[in-house]
C-alpha positions as CSV (number, residue, x, y, z in Angstrom):
1,M,10.0,40.5,-12.8
2,K,10.5,39.3,-9.2
3,I,10.8,35.6,-8.7
4,L,11.1,33.4,-5.6
5,L,12.3,29.8,-5.6
6,I,11.3,27.7,-2.6
7,E,13.6,24.6,-2.3
8,S,12.1,21.9,-0.1
9,C,15.3,20.4,1.3
10,E,15.0,22.2,4.6
11,K,18.7,23.0,4.7
12,V,20.6,26.2,4.3
13,I,22.3,25.8,1.0
14,K,26.0,26.7,1.4
15,D,27.5,24.4,-1.2
16,E,26.5,24.4,-4.8
17,F,27.9,20.8,-5.1
18,S,25.2,19.1,-3.1
19,S,24.8,15.4,-3.5
20,I,21.1,16.1,-3.7
21,V,20.3,16.6,-7.4
22,H,17.2,18.8,-7.0
23,V,19.2,21.1,-4.7
24,R,21.9,21.4,-7.4
25,N,19.1,22.2,-9.9
26,S,17.6,24.8,-7.6
27,V,21.0,26.6,-7.3
28,I,21.5,26.6,-11.1
29,I,18.0,27.9,-11.7
30,K,18.3,30.5,-9.0
31,N,21.5,31.8,-10.6
32,Y,20.1,31.7,-14.2
33,L,16.8,33.4,-13.3
34,K,18.6,35.8,-10.8
35,C,15.8,35.1,-8.3
36,D,15.5,34.8,-4.6
37,L,16.0,31.4,-3.0
38,V,14.8,30.1,0.4
39,S,15.5,26.5,1.5
40,H,15.3,26.7,5.3
41,Q,12.8,27.9,7.9
42,S,15.3,30.5,9.2
43,E,15.2,32.3,5.8
44,I,11.5,32.8,5.6
45,D,11.3,36.2,7.5
46,A,13.6,37.8,5.0
47,V,11.2,37.2,2.1
48,K,7.7,36.6,3.5
49,N,6.6,40.2,3.0
50,N,8.0,40.6,-0.5
51,K,5.7,40.7,-3.5
52,Y,6.6,38.2,-6.2
53,D,5.3,37.8,-9.7
54,V,6.3,34.1,-9.8
55,I,6.9,31.5,-7.1
56,I,8.6,28.2,-7.9
57,C,8.2,25.4,-5.4
58,A,10.9,22.8,-6.0
59,Y,10.5,19.1,-5.4
60,G,8.6,17.9,-2.3
61,S,10.8,16.8,0.5
62,P,9.0,15.4,3.6
63,Y,11.5,17.2,5.8
64,M,10.2,20.7,4.8
65,K,8.5,22.8,7.5
66,Y,5.5,23.4,5.2
67,N,3.3,25.3,7.5
68,S,6.0,28.0,8.1
69,Y,6.3,28.6,4.3
70,L,2.5,29.0,3.7
71,E,2.6,32.6,4.8
72,I,4.8,33.4,1.8
73,L,2.1,32.1,-0.6
74,D,-0.7,33.7,1.5
75,N,0.9,37.1,0.8
76,N,1.4,36.3,-2.9
77,K,-2.0,35.0,-4.1
78,N,-1.6,36.9,-7.4
79,A,1.7,35.3,-8.2
80,K,2.0,32.7,-10.9
81,I,2.9,29.5,-8.9
82,F,4.8,26.5,-10.3
83,W,5.7,23.1,-8.9
84,L,9.1,22.0,-10.3
85,V,10.0,18.4,-10.0
86,N,12.1,15.8,-12.0
87,D,10.9,12.6,-10.3
88,H,7.6,10.8,-11.3
89,D,7.4,9.3,-7.8
90,V,7.0,12.5,-5.8
91,E,3.4,12.3,-4.5
92,D,2.8,16.0,-4.3
93,N,4.3,19.1,-2.7
94,I,2.6,19.5,0.7
95,L,3.1,23.3,0.7
96,L,1.1,23.5,-2.5
97,R,-1.5,21.0,-1.2
98,K,-2.0,23.3,1.8
99,F,-2.2,26.3,-0.5
100,V,-4.8,24.6,-2.7
101,I,-6.9,23.6,0.4
102,K,-6.8,27.1,1.9
103,H,-7.3,29.2,-1.3
104,E,-8.8,26.8,-3.8
105,M,-6.4,28.0,-6.5
106,Q,-4.6,26.0,-9.2
107,Y,-0.9,26.0,-9.8
108,N,1.3,25.0,-12.8
109,M,3.8,22.1,-13.3
110,I,7.3,22.0,-14.7
111,C,8.4,18.4,-14.9
112,N,10.6,15.8,-16.8
113,N,7.5,13.7,-17.4
114,P,4.5,14.7,-19.5
115,R,1.2,14.7,-17.6
116,E,0.3,11.2,-19.0
117,G,3.7,9.9,-18.1
118,Y,3.5,10.8,-14.4
119,R,2.3,8.2,-11.9
120,G,-1.4,7.9,-12.5
121,W,-2.3,7.0,-9.0
122,I,-0.6,10.1,-7.7
123,L,-2.5,12.4,-10.0
124,R,-5.7,10.7,-9.0
125,K,-5.1,11.5,-5.3
126,N,-8.0,13.2,-3.6
127,I,-7.1,16.8,-2.8
128,H,-9.9,19.1,-1.4
129,N,-12.8,17.4,-3.2
130,K,-11.0,17.1,-6.5
131,K,-8.1,15.0,-7.9
132,L,-4.6,16.4,-7.8
133,H,-4.7,16.4,-11.6
134,D,-7.5,19.0,-11.5
135,W,-5.5,21.4,-9.4
136,I,-2.6,21.5,-11.9
137,K,-3.4,23.9,-14.7
138,D,-0.6,24.2,-17.2
139,W,1.9,21.3,-17.5
140,H,5.3,22.0,-19.0
141,T,7.6,19.1,-19.8
142,I,11.3,19.9,-20.1
143,N,14.5,18.1,-19.5
144,L,15.5,19.3,-16.0
145,N,18.3,16.7,-15.8
146,A,20.4,18.3,-18.5
147,I,21.0,21.5,-16.6
148,I,23.5,20.1,-14.2
149,F,26.1,19.5,-17.1
150,D,29.2,21.6,-16.5
151,E,31.7,21.8,-19.3
152,N,34.3,23.0,-16.8
153,V,34.2,19.7,-15.0
154,Y,34.3,17.9,-18.3
155,E,37.5,19.7,-19.3
156,K,39.1,19.1,-15.9
157,T,38.5,15.4,-16.0
158,L,39.6,14.7,-19.5
159,G,43.1,13.7,-18.5
160,N,42.1,11.3,-15.7
161,K,43.9,7.9,-16.1
162,D,44.4,4.7,-14.2
163,K,40.7,4.4,-13.2
164,Q,39.5,1.3,-11.6
165,N,36.2,-0.2,-10.4
166,I,32.6,-0.1,-11.3
167,I,30.1,2.1,-9.4
168,Y,26.4,2.6,-9.0
169,Y,25.3,5.4,-6.7
170,G,22.1,6.9,-5.4
171,T,19.3,6.5,-3.0
172,F,17.3,3.3,-2.7
173,R,14.7,3.0,-5.5
174,K,12.5,-0.1,-5.0
175,H,11.4,-0.1,-8.7
176,R,15.0,-0.7,-9.8
177,I,15.8,-3.7,-7.7
178,K,14.5,-6.3,-10.1
179,D,17.0,-5.1,-12.8
180,M,19.8,-4.6,-10.3
181,L,19.6,-8.2,-8.9
182,D,20.9,-9.5,-12.2
183,Y,24.2,-7.8,-11.4
184,N,24.8,-9.3,-8.0
185,N,27.8,-11.3,-9.2
186,S,29.7,-8.4,-10.6
187,G,31.4,-6.9,-7.5
188,Y,30.5,-3.3,-8.2
189,Y,30.6,-0.6,-5.6
190,L,27.4,0.9,-4.4
191,S,27.6,4.4,-3.1
192,S,24.8,5.7,-0.8
193,S,24.0,6.5,2.8
194,K,24.3,3.8,5.4
195,K,20.5,3.9,5.8
196,N,20.2,3.1,2.1
197,H,22.8,0.4,2.4
198,E,20.5,-1.4,4.8
199,K,17.6,-1.1,2.4
200,Y,19.6,-2.4,-0.5
201,T,20.8,-5.4,1.5
202,E,17.3,-6.2,2.7
203,A,16.1,-6.2,-0.9
204,G,18.8,-8.8,-1.8
205,I,21.4,-6.5,-3.5
206,N,24.9,-7.9,-3.2
207,A,27.5,-5.1,-3.8
208,N,30.5,-3.4,-2.1
209,F,28.8,-0.7,-0.1
210,I,30.7,2.6,0.3
211,E,29.8,6.1,1.5
212,K,28.3,8.7,-0.7
213,I,30.7,9.8,-3.5
214,N,31.9,13.4,-3.3
215,W,30.7,16.2,-5.6
216,A,33.3,18.7,-4.5
217,E,37.1,18.5,-4.0
218,K,37.9,16.5,-0.9
219,E,40.9,14.5,0.4
220,V,40.6,10.9,-0.8
221,D,41.0,7.8,1.5
222,L,41.6,5.0,-0.9
223,F,41.7,2.4,1.9
224,N,38.1,3.1,2.9
225,F,36.8,4.4,-0.4
226,A,36.1,7.7,1.2
227,G,36.1,11.1,-0.6
228,L,36.1,9.5,-4.0
229,S,34.4,11.3,-6.9
230,L,32.7,9.9,-9.9
231,K,35.7,10.8,-12.0
232,D,37.8,8.2,-10.1
233,F,35.8,5.3,-11.3
234,F,36.2,3.3,-14.5
235,I,32.6,2.5,-15.2
236,S,29.3,4.0,-14.0
237,L,26.2,1.8,-14.1
238,Y,22.9,3.1,-15.4
239,F,19.6,1.6,-14.1
240,E,16.2,3.3,-14.2
241,D,12.8,2.7,-12.6
242,A,10.6,0.2,-14.4
243,H,8.0,3.0,-14.9
244,T,10.6,4.8,-17.1
245,H,11.1,1.8,-19.3
246,E,7.7,2.6,-20.8
247,N,7.4,6.3,-20.0
248,F,10.2,8.4,-21.5
249,A,11.5,11.1,-19.2
250,F,14.8,12.0,-20.8
251,M,18.1,10.6,-19.8
252,A,18.7,10.5,-16.0
253,N,21.0,12.8,-14.2
254,R,23.6,10.1,-14.0
255,F,24.0,10.2,-17.8
256,Y,25.0,13.8,-17.7
257,E,27.2,13.3,-14.6
258,G,29.0,10.4,-16.2
259,V,29.7,12.3,-19.4
260,M,30.9,15.4,-17.7
261,N,33.2,13.4,-15.3
262,N,34.6,11.3,-18.2
263,T,33.5,8.0,-16.6
264,L,32.3,5.5,-19.1
265,M,28.5,4.8,-18.8
266,V,27.3,1.2,-19.1
267,Y,23.5,0.7,-19.4
268,D,21.3,-2.1,-18.3
269,F,19.5,-3.4,-21.5
270,N,16.1,-2.6,-20.0
271,C,16.8,1.1,-20.6
272,Q,17.0,0.6,-24.3
273,Q,13.8,2.6,-25.1
274,T,15.1,5.6,-23.1
275,I,18.4,5.4,-24.9
276,E,16.8,5.3,-28.3
277,K,14.4,8.2,-27.7
278,S,17.1,10.4,-26.1
279,G,18.8,11.0,-29.4
280,Y,22.3,10.5,-27.9
281,E,25.1,8.3,-29.3
282,I,25.5,5.2,-27.3
283,H,27.9,2.4,-28.4
284,P,26.2,-1.0,-28.6
285,M,28.9,-2.4,-26.3
286,Q,27.8,0.0,-23.6
287,I,24.6,-1.9,-23.1
288,V,24.7,-5.2,-21.1
289,K,22.2,-7.7,-19.8
290,N,23.7,-8.9,-16.5
291,G,26.7,-9.0,-14.2
292,K,28.5,-11.5,-16.3
293,D,28.2,-9.3,-19.4
294,L,29.4,-6.3,-17.3
295,L,32.5,-8.1,-16.0
296,N,33.4,-9.4,-19.5
297,L,33.1,-5.8,-20.8
298,A,35.1,-4.4,-18.0
299,E,37.9,-7.0,-18.5
300,N,37.9,-6.3,-22.3
301,L,38.2,-2.6,-21.8
302,A,40.9,-2.9,-19.2
303,N,43.0,-5.1,-21.6
304,D,42.2,-3.2,-24.8
305,K,42.9,0.5,-24.6
306,I,41.9,1.0,-28.2
307,L,38.4,-0.4,-27.5
308,Y,38.1,1.7,-24.4
309,R,39.1,4.8,-26.4
310,E,36.5,3.9,-29.1
311,L,33.7,3.7,-26.5
312,M,34.8,6.9,-24.8
313,D,35.0,8.7,-28.1
314,V,31.4,7.8,-28.8
315,Q,30.3,9.0,-25.3
316,Q,32.3,12.3,-25.6
317,S,30.7,12.9,-29.0
318,N,27.6,13.9,-27.2
319,V,29.1,16.8,-25.3
320,H,28.2,19.5,-27.9
321,K,24.6,18.2,-28.1
322,I,24.3,18.2,-24.3
323,I,25.5,21.8,-24.0
324,K,23.0,22.8,-26.6
325,E,20.3,21.0,-24.8
326,R,21.1,22.4,-21.5
327,N,21.1,26.0,-22.9
328,S,17.8,25.3,-24.7
329,V,16.2,23.9,-21.5
330,L,17.3,26.9,-19.4
331,N,16.0,29.3,-22.1
332,T,12.7,27.4,-22.3
333,L,12.4,27.5,-18.5
334,K,12.8,31.3,-18.6
335,E,10.2,31.6,-21.3
336,I,7.8,29.5,-19.2
337,V,8.3,31.4,-16.1
338,Y,8.0,34.8,-17.8
339,G,4.8,33.7,-19.4
340,H,5.8,33.5,-23.0
341,I,4.9,29.8,-23.2
342,Q,1.5,28.4,-22.2
343,S,0.5,24.8,-22.0
344,G,-0.7,23.4,-25.4
345,V,1.0,26.3,-27.3
346,E,3.9,25.2,-29.4
347,K,6.8,27.6,-29.6
348,N,9.6,27.1,-32.1
349,L,12.6,27.8,-29.8
350,C,14.8,25.1,-31.3
351,S,12.5,22.9,-33.3
352,T,8.9,21.7,-33.2
353,T,7.6,20.1,-30.0
354,T,7.6,16.6,-31.5
355,V,11.2,16.7,-32.7
356,Q,12.3,18.1,-29.4
357,M,10.7,15.3,-27.5
358,E,12.2,12.7,-29.8
359,A,15.7,14.2,-29.7
360,G,15.6,15.2,-26.1
361,M,15.9,18.9,-27.0
362,G,14.2,20.9,-24.4
363,L,10.6,21.7,-24.9
364,A,7.5,19.4,-25.0
365,E,4.2,20.9,-24.1
366,V,1.2,18.7,-23.3
């Protein structure tokens, strides 16, 4: 079977350790499925005349040169086409929108959210005399966040000591701001681009802003907090969009990143439902309500190594389950792409669909 993955980042992917999660996912999937990958306009000519059985369009970056890629789909109208996305706020993939308008053909979805858990207003968007919802045929819900877990990173970071400081990292998400404002007095470090620093500041967030953390080995500048990695921090904060509080979409990437970098995760209490449905072990003390709680916890952990070890032991107890989940997700993804799983058909790869959803184990068809 010949498979093409079109990554929408519009950059030539040279480094597997991209700070962009969907790019890292695309590289992992490309290696697992042994498929072709294009991510920049300059790479189109090398594949546009190839015949593919499956084409996977990843994410939906606005920077993508969509018109240039359409020729690939034009030449592969018989291919099974998927949109792969792990973010309920992506409005649609413009390349697929253009494909739908030109050929009036449906495509399929691979997503962290079930159909009913995606943004309703997005699925109700008008696309070529129908709703976006109508152009999506089969909808497959799997935990795409789990596939970034790397046990080699986990093993390398086990011995890290003398960690300091609390970090939250990532792009500006307006639907997290309400929860984040309760932590303004905690002095945590917020790692993101300068453009996002401005957005956070305008939204009222008070934090120590630093450049993006590093996902590959790089010289560290401790004076300017440059080149630091997640493994260098004592605590990593976990916030989620308000939509996710009520619409389970598995644990976020930062959970798997925190565990594999042996940085203690601390969760805002509004994420309680996600934590409970995930099936992972989270110590009650890892859940806090505001900046005051966070600072008290950090002080207690710094002064009580036994307590810190207790919480880390609970967090690390999830590693075997995470690896099992990651492998199950990749296997399920392969089954979907190869056509062995169809929407609405339950397949017992690890367990039943219901159990897998509740335990965060890979497959949930809707």
